[in-house]
N, C-alpha and C positions, 0 to 999 in steps of 0.2 A: 553373190553379195550379199555382205553382212545388213543391206537395205530390208530384207525380211525381218530384220528386228527392231525393238521399239529404241532400242539406243540406252537404256535407264541404268542396265547393270553393272554394276562397280568393276566386275573382272570382266575380262574378254567371253566371248560367247562359245557354246561349243555345240558340236552337232545335235544334240539332246536337250539345247533350248527349244522353247514354243517360239515358233514365230508370232512375230507381231509388227507388222510394218506401220513405220509413223508416216508413210507419204503413197501417191500411187506409183512411182516407180518401183520402192519396195513389193508392194501390193502384184504388180505387174511380174516381177521375177519370182514371188511365189506362187503365184499362180502357176507358170510356167511349169516348176517345180512338181506341183500339184499335177499339172495334166500327165506329165513325163511319168511319176509313179504312181500313176493312174493308169494309164497304159501300158506299162512294160513291167515285167518280175525282174528283168535282168538291165539293170541302168547303172551308171556313173552320172552322178549332180556332184558336181564343183563350184564350192561357192569359194569366190577370191576377193583380194582387199582391194585396197588404194593400188591402181596398177602402175608397175613403173617400168618405161621402154617405149621403145619407137626411134631412139637415134635422132636423126635430123628433121624427122616428121613428129616429133615428141609434142604434142600439145596440151598433155595433162600437166598436172602441177608441178614436178619435176621438168620438164622442159621447159615451162614458162618462167620460175624463179631462176635457173640455170641461165635463161636468157638476159632476165633482167639483172641479175647480178653483174654478168658478161659486160651488160651495157652500161655498168655505172650508178644503175638506181638507187639512190640514197636517200632515205632512208626505205625500207621495205617492211610493210605491216603485214602481218601473219597471226592467222586465227590459233589460237592457244586452248581453246575449251574444246574441241571437238577432237576425238580418240579416234585412231584408227591403225590397220594392219596392213602396212604396206608390201605389195605383191609385186616381185619382179618380174616379167613375162619369160624371160628364160628359165628361174625357176621352177616356174608354173608348168611348163609346158614338160619338163621333164620330170617333175612328180608326176603328172598324166601318164605320162607315157608307161614308167612304173607300175602307176596302179594299174594301165589297161592291162598289164601281163598276166595281172591274178586274176581271182574270180572273187573277191571282193566287192560286191555291187551294192550299190548304196550312194549315201549321201555324204558327203567329205568336206570341209574346209583344209585351204589350202594357201597359204599367207606365210608368209616370212615370218621368222618367230620374232615376238614384241610386240610392245603397240604405242603409238607416239602420237604427237600432235602435229598438225602442220608446220607449226614453228618450229618444230622438233628438227621436222625435214629440212625447213629452208636452213637452218644452221648448222647442220651440216653438209650440205650443198657449198654453202659458201665458205664451209672450212676446207672440205675436198677439193674447190677452186682456187682456196688460197687467196682469199680475197678479204682479209680479217676486216679493212677499212668500214666495208658495208654492213650499217647498222640494221639489224634486223629487231623489230620492236614488236612484242607481243599484243595481240588486239581480240576483244571478245567478236565472237560472231556476231554479232551486232551492230559491229563496223559495217559489215558487207551485208545490208539485208536482202535476204532470198525471198522467191515468191513463193516457195514450199517448204514445208518445216523439215528439217534436219534431225536424225537422231545425235542426241550427243556423244554416243559412244558406236562404231562400225570395228571396235576392236573383236579378233576371234583368235583361237585356239584350235589348233590340228590335232585335239583329242582323239577322234578315230585313228588317225595315220598313226597317233604315236604308239596305242595299245597295239595297234599289228606290226610295228617295227618298222614301217613305211615314211616314216618324218623327214625327208631329206631338204626341208625346206632349212635354211642358213637365219641368221640373224639380218634382221631386216638394214642394217646397219652395214653388214658386208657385202649385200645383196646392192645395195647402194652406193657402195663405195665401186665397185668395180662395172656399174652401170655409167657412172657418172666419169671415172678416170679411162674406162675402154671403149664407152662408144657414143657418150653424150660429150664431152669436152672436145672431143679429138676434131667432132663435126661442126661443134660451134665455135672453134676457133679459126677453124679453115673457112668459114663462111662468113 
């Protein structure tokens, strides 16, 4: 997770950036990475971003927003001041499968290309579901107060995979399109 970083960097985090978690969640993830790397010489640690997937059981952001849009919730208020890198589970698994065939052990970022806000994702979902009448209003994260601090940016770049010629992760918009159109919309429409 990019939760191992403070979140103040202007560009996406790369594997060579020094971790500095902003909350307990990030601290626990970093501790897990440190334990694995201290106990083993040969390991793969893969950091993913905002997860996309789950189909009918999708309780994450994409599934929630798609359900609200299809239910006719209007307007929707969505945070636009936090950035991240969506990661389609299907693409992540294919990337890990490829990585496991190599002896390039180490720590990797594996996210779909590009970064965005939750607002950007919600607008894309609305457009994919062809619901132009649903108004999506951008709001500050202060609109939804949370008990734990959150990083401003959880955006990541797969620099090590790029350098090795192993970055098969497509743009987040393409991954989201496939997921919404082939996995999510059909099960939401039938249910």
